[in-house]
N, C-alpha and C positions, 0 to 999 in steps of 0.2 A: 296169608303172609307173602310179601314180595321181597325178593332178594335183588340187590343192585350192586354189581361189581364195576367199580370205576375208580381209577387211581388219581383223578383230578379232584382235589378236596372241595373246591368251590362248586363244581358241577354236582358232585355227590351230595353235598350238604343241601343244595338248592332242591334237587329232586326228592331227597328224603323229606325235607320240610314240606314240599308241595304235596306229596302223596300222603304223608301222615296227616296233614291238615285236611285232606280230601276224604279221610276216613279209612285209608289203607295202611294197615300195619306194615311197615317197611324197614328192612335192615340193610345197611350199606357195608361194603367190604372194599378196602383199598387194594388188597392182594388176593389173588386166587387161592392161595394156601388157606387163608382165613375163611373164604367161601366154602372150600371143600370140607373144612372142619365142621362148619355150621350145618351143612347139608346132610352130614352123617346122622345128626340128631333130629333134624326136622326137614321134611320135604316141602318147599314153598309152593304156592299156587301159581306163581309167575316169577320169571327170572329176567332181569334187564342186564344186558352184557355190553361192555365196551369191547372193541376189537384190540386196540393197542394197550396192552397191559404188561406189567412186569411179571416175571416168572414164566408165564405162558400166555398166549394170545386168547382172545375171546372165542375165536374160531376153534381153537384146540379144546377149550372148555365145552363149547357147544357139541363138538364131536363126541366127547366123553359122555356128556349128558344124554345124547341120543343113543349111545351104546349101552347105557345102564337101564335095566328094567324099571327101577324105581323112579327114574326121571324122564323116561322116553316120551310120556304124554304131557309133561309140564310145558306150558307155553313159554317160548323164549323170544324176547324182542331185542334186536341189536341196536344199540345207541352208539353211533360212531361218527367221527369226522370224515371217514372215508365214504365218499358218495358216488364213486364211479359204478357203472353198470356191472363191471367185472366183480367188484367186491360184493355187490348186492347178490349177484347170481351165486357166488361162492357161499355166502351166508345162507341163502335159501336152499342151496344144494345140500348143505350140511344139516338142514332141518330147522332153520329159524322160521318162526311164525310171523314175524313182522320185522321191519327195518326202518329206523328213524334216524336220518343223518343230522349231525350237529351243524349249526345251532338250531334248536327246536324250541317251540313255544310250550309253556307248561300246560296250557289248555288243550293243545293237540296231544300232548303226552297223556294226559288224564283220559281223553276220549279214546285213545288207542288202548290204554290199560283196561278201561271199562269193557271195550269190545272183546279183547282177548279173554278176560275173566268170565264174561258172560257166555262166550262160546265154549269155554272149558267146563262149564257147569254140567253135571250129569243130566242126561235127558230122561224124561219119564216115559219115553216111547218104548213099548214092549215088542213091537213088531220085528220080525227077523226076515232076512232076505237071502235067497239062494239063486244064483245065476250060474248055470253050468257047475263047475267045481268050486265056485266062489261063494263063501258064506259070510254074511255080515249081520252083526247084532248091534244097533246103535246104543241101546240101553246098557249093554254089558261092555261096550267098546271092544268088541272082538271081531277080528277078521281072520278067516281061515281059507286056505287054498288046498283042496284035496285032503282036508283034515289037519293040515299043518298050520299052526298059528303064525300070523304075519304081523310084525311090529311096524306100526306107522306113526308118524308125527301127528299132532293135532290137526294141522291143515290138510295133510294127506288123507286122514280119516274122514274129515268133513267133506272134502271134495269127492272122495269115493262114495260116501254115503249119499250125497246129493245126486250123483250120477246113477247110482243103483236104485234109489227110491223113485227116480224118474226115468227108468229104463226106456230107451227108444227116443227120448227127447234130446235134441241137440242144444247145448249151451254154448254161447259165444264166449270168448275170453273175457270180455267186459262183464258179462253176466256172472261168470264164475268169480271174477274179482269182487264184484259187488256183493254176491251172496255169501261168499266164504270169508272175505276180509271185512265186509260190513261197512265199508266207506270207500271213498275215492282213493285207492291205494297210491297211485301216481301215474296211472295210465300205462304201466309197463306190462304188456301181455306176456313178456318173457317170464314173469313170475309164474303164470299158469303153466307154461310149457315146461318149466323146471320141475314143478310138482307132478305133472302128468308123466314126465320121463321117469321120475323117481318111483311113482306108483307102479308103472309098468314093470320096472325092474324088480321091485319087491314082490309083485304078484306073480312073477315067473310065468308059468304056463297059462295063467289067467290074465296076463297083461294085455293080451290081444283083445280082451273084451272091451277095453277102452278104445273106441274107434275115433279116428280123426276124420272129420267131415271137411274136406278141402274148402278153404275160403270162408268157413263158418266157425267151427269149433270142435267140440268133443261130445261123445255120447257113449252110453253102455249098450252093447248089442249082444246077441247070442252067438256062441261059438258054432 
């Protein structure tokens, strides 16, 4: 199930028509209050959010979603007319998994929806990883620091998993964009930096495990 919050009727109806015809069960909401009522009874697999909405902004909704245990890991894509780097960084800082500025093509939208849903599918990998006080289980989607559970967004978890699984290997920003987002995002390496900064903050004492290799990118090292 995909939820789409958009107050513009024409855009909402077009996106709903497109996604439903592509085989994705999708529900649209004009107002955030209707969205919140629906999410109490069913947690969707993906949420599409506009930023400029009545009642409360899409960024406010995103912040609440990331703060609730039931929706922390649900992928969120921002669909908005705001296209400045500042707005993108704010959305990513709040935990958005993708950002698609208006106007956008339906084929691109479907491709990005497929990519997010595919990456949100549970992995069959049973291996567990421990680096210093950091513990990560891809199959259980669990991260702990010194025995304390750490809540990460989908992209943060994927990025940490990639670095941990390839400990000692340096990944450039472009490589991280390609492997984590799965397509040519838009060439903004700032996206990676935002997620790395957020990861370091959430990992606390283990944040220093994510090393910056000057002029190249990032890697996981030993403390």
